[in-house]
N, C-alpha and C positions, 0 to 999 in steps of 0.2 A: 350231434357235433356242435361244439360251442366255439365261438371266436372271441378272442380277448385282445384288447388294445395293448400293444407292446409298450414297455417302459423305455424311454429314450434317455441315453446317457448324457449327462450335462455337457460333456465335450462335443458330442454330436450337435447339440443345440448351439454351442459356441461357434463351431466351425461353420454351421449353416448361416448364422448371423454375420460372421466375418465375411463369408463369401458374398452375401447379399449386399453388405455395406461396401464391398470392394467393386460392386457392379458386375458380379459374375453370376447373376441369377440363373441364366441358362445352364451353366455348368453345375450349379448346385442342384437345380431341378432334375437334371439328367442323372446325377450321382445318386440322389435320393431314390429315383425310380429304379435304378440299377440295384440299389441296396434292397428295396422292397421286392424286386423280382427274385433276387438271391434268396431272401428269406421265405418268399412264397413257394419257391421250389423245394426248399427243405420241408416246409409244412405239408405240401402236397405229397411228397415222398413218405413222410411219417404217417400221414393219414391213409395212404395207399397200403401201408404195411399194418394198419390196424391200431395205430397209436393215437392218443389224444394229446395235443400239445398243451403243455403247462405254461408257466410264465416265460415270456419272451423279452429279452433286453436287447435293444438296438444300440450298437456301438458304431464309431466311425468306419470300422473295417467290415462290419457285418453284424450278426446277431448271435445271441446265445439263448438257447431254449431248453427248458426242462421237459424231458420226455419220460414220464414215469414208466418204469418197467422195461426200458430198452436193454438194460444189462441182462435181463432174463432170456432174451432172444438170441444171444450170441453175437459175435463180431460182425457178421455179414450185414445185419440190419443197420448197424451204426455206419458201416462203410457206405451203404447205398444212400442213406439219408444225407451223409456228409458230402458225397459226391454230387448230389442233386443241385446244390447251390452254384458251385463253379460251372457245372454243365449248362445251367440256364444262362449264366453270363457269357459263356463261350458261344452259345447259340445266338444270343443278342448281338454279340460282336460280329459273328460271321454274317448274320442277316443284314446288319447295317453296312458291312463292307460289300456285300453282294448288291444291295440296292444302289450303292455309290458306283459300283462297277458297271451296272446296266443303265446308269444315268437317271435313276429315279429318286435320288437323294442328293442334297447339297453337301459338298465336301467338308465345309466347315462344321455343319451339324453332325455329320458322320464321325468327324474327328473327336467331337465331344463325347459321343456315345462309345466310341472305341476306347478312348482314354479312361472313361469311367469304369467300363466293364473289365478292361485290362487291369486296372488298379485292383479291382475286387479279386480277380483271378490270381494275381501275383502275391497279394497279401495273404490270401487264404491258402496259398500253396506252402506257406511256411509250416514246418513241422512243430508248431506250437499250439498249445491247448488254451482256449477251445476253438481255435481256427480249424477249418475243415482239414487241412493237412495234418494237424495234430490229432484229429479224431480218426482219420484213416490210419495214421501210425499206431494209435492205441488199439484200433480194431485188429490190425495185423499182429501186433504184439500179444493181444488177448488170446489169440488162437494158440499161442505157444506157452505163455506163462500165466494166463488167467487175467480176469478183469482187474482185480485189485492191484497186482504188481505192475501191470501195464499202465494203469492210471497213475500210479506213483512215479513211474519212469517218465511218462509224458509230462507230468507236472514239473519234475526236476529239469527236464530239457527246456520247458517253457521259461523257467526262472533263468536258466543260462542264456537263452535267446534274448530275454528282456534286458539282461545286463550287457550283452554284446551290442545291442542296438544303440545304446547310449554313446559309446565312443565312436561308433559308425556315424551317428548323427553329427557329432562334433567334427569329425573329419570332413564330412560333406559340406558343412557350413564353412570350414576353412577353405575349401575348394570353390566356394561361391555357389554351391548347389543347395536346394531346400532340404537341409538335414533335419530341420525341426519336425518334419513329418514322421521321421523314424523315432524321434524322441516322444512324440505324441503316441505313436503306436506302442512303444515300450511301456508307457504309463498305463494306457488303457488295457493293454494285453495283461499286464500284471494284475490290474483290478479284476478283470474277467476271470483269470485263472484262479484267483483266490476263491471266487464263488464256486468254481468247479471243484476245488479242493475240499470245500465244505460238504459236497455231495458224495464224495467217495466213501466215507464210513457208512453213510446211509445205504448206498448201493451194495456195499459188502455185507451189511446186515440183511438186506433183502435177499441176496443170493443164498446166504446161509439158511434163512427161514424157508425159502423154496426147497432147498435141499432136504431140510428136515421133513417138510410136507411130503416130498417124494418118498422118503424112507418110511414114513408112517403109512403111506398108501401102498406099501409093498414094492416100491421101486428099488432099483439098484444103482448106487453111486460109486464111482471110482474112489478108492481110498488113497489119500495123500498123507504120507507119514514122514516125519523128519525128527532129528535129534536136537536137543538143546541142553545147555548147562543148567544146573539147579538154581543158579543165580539169575537166570533170565526172567524178566517180568511178563505178566499177562499182556500188557499193552504191546510189548515187543513181538510176542507170538501172534497176537490178533492181526497185526499189520501184515503178517506173511500169509494169512489164510486167503485163498483166492478161488473164486468160482464156485460152481455147484459140485462140491466134493465133500466127503466126510474126511475129517482130519484126526490124526493121532500123533501126539508128541511124546517121544521117548525122552525121559529126563535122566541126565547122567550127573554123577558126582565124580569128576575125573574119568576113570575108566570103568566105573561101576554104575550099572543102571539102577536107578532108584524106583522106577515105575513108569507108567504111561498115563497120559491124560487125553481124553477125547475133547473135541471142539465144544460139545455141549457144556462141559465143565468150565471151559475157558469163558464162554459167553455168559454163563451164569455169574461167574466171578466179576465180569465187566458190569453186569446189571446191578451188582451189589456195590459198585464203585471201588472194586479192588484191583484197579489197573496196575498199581505199583507192587502188587503182591508177587512173590517169586514162585516159580514152579516147584522148587524144592519144598516150600512151605505147604503147598497144596497137596503134593504127594504124601508127605509125612502125616498131614492131617487126615487124609483118607485112610492111611494105614492104621493110625491110632483109633480112628472111628470104627 
């Protein structure tokens, strides 16, 4: 088991510096501890399920970690790991409140702890990726439509949330409330979600390779088939492939079926850089050959 130092987002450094400059060192310290508690809970849950943590990026609202192979274990594993962070903050919040209730903690310090952990909980409850709420949402959707399509849906929803946060931030500022925090969240969330988007094609490829290994080993995979027009391009079809399934695409020219293409043929075309090639061209070439 190896531990790696996380990479800290520049905005987190900036907010820490501003907080210290404003004389709010205690609040900054407690928030950082709450953030580290949140990420340590994610890491502990991942390792308990047998995963090695990859690169970890720390953002003002939490962290984003690469967990190689998580897409191969199904949605439940991702859901458990995602829920571990908010659960740790909830426990810290409840414990601080309990200590205050029984008179073992100062009210002012408890308020700082509660505010920090409550902020982590509320932000990560948003159904945006890679926040924990977004990961849970993807895990639930993956069970129905597969990892790839669930990921693309989660990323589109995140883009929408990033856009909506900006006018919400402006409205709060007009009302005299600290709306700038929502603006910061929108910008950082957009940056983090772009990193996640870059990993989706890799995960899709990994799932397909595992499926092929299972088939070669004598395993049985469910077959997912669908129809497409002859003008559809390889890149468009590959975006629809999801999960550990074998795929067959039936290619039509209006109401006449030209032929069928399996997923191996599509991925080989992608490896050759033929993402713009149409399915009709591939079917006719195979017939001529």
